N, C-alpha and C positions, 0 to 999 in steps of 0.2 A: 504494500500500500504506500503510495507516495505520501510524503510528509505533509503536503498541503491539503489532503483530503480529510474530512472530519472523521473522527473515530466512531465506530459503530457502538451501539449500546452494549453489546457483548464485550467489546474491548474495554469500555469504560467500567463495566461491572467487574471484569477481571482485575483491572488496576485498583479499583476501589477495595476489592477483597484484600489485595496486598497491603493497602494502607491500613485497613481495619486490623489485619493480622499483626502489623508492626506495632500498632498501638496496644493491642492485647498482650503481645509477648514481651514488649520492652518496658511497659509500665505496670509491672506485676503487683506492686503495692496498691495501685489505683487503676484497674483495668478500664479500658475504653476512655481514659482521660488523656490529657496531653502528656508528652514525655516520650513518645514513641518515634518521633521523626525530627528532622532538622527544621521543619516549619513551625514547630510548637513555640508559642510566644509567651506563655504564662500559664497560670493554673488551669484555666478553662478556655484557652484561645489557640486553636489550631485550624488554619484554613484547609489543610489537607483532610483532616478528620471530618470537618464540617462538610466538605465536598463529597467525601466517601459515603457519609450517612445520607446525604441528599440523593446521590445516585442510587443507592440501595433502596431508599424509600420510594423513589420514582419507579424502579423496576418492580418492586413488590406491589405497588398500587396497580400497575399495569397487569401483573399476573393475576391479581385477585379481583379484577373488574367483573361485574355481573354483565351478562349479555342480555 
């Protein structure tokens, strides 16, 4: 895939899972909190974690839509 093409939802979800895993495994005293990546900026401020949660929520909402 050329770099200028937008990423698919599957690719975004795969990357989001990696971000969530990093925050889970590297912040053992406070799972799912900041401290798992280089983007963490404070006790509760991490743009990567916020993005990963947003992507996961969007995909989950799409999967559980009623028809």
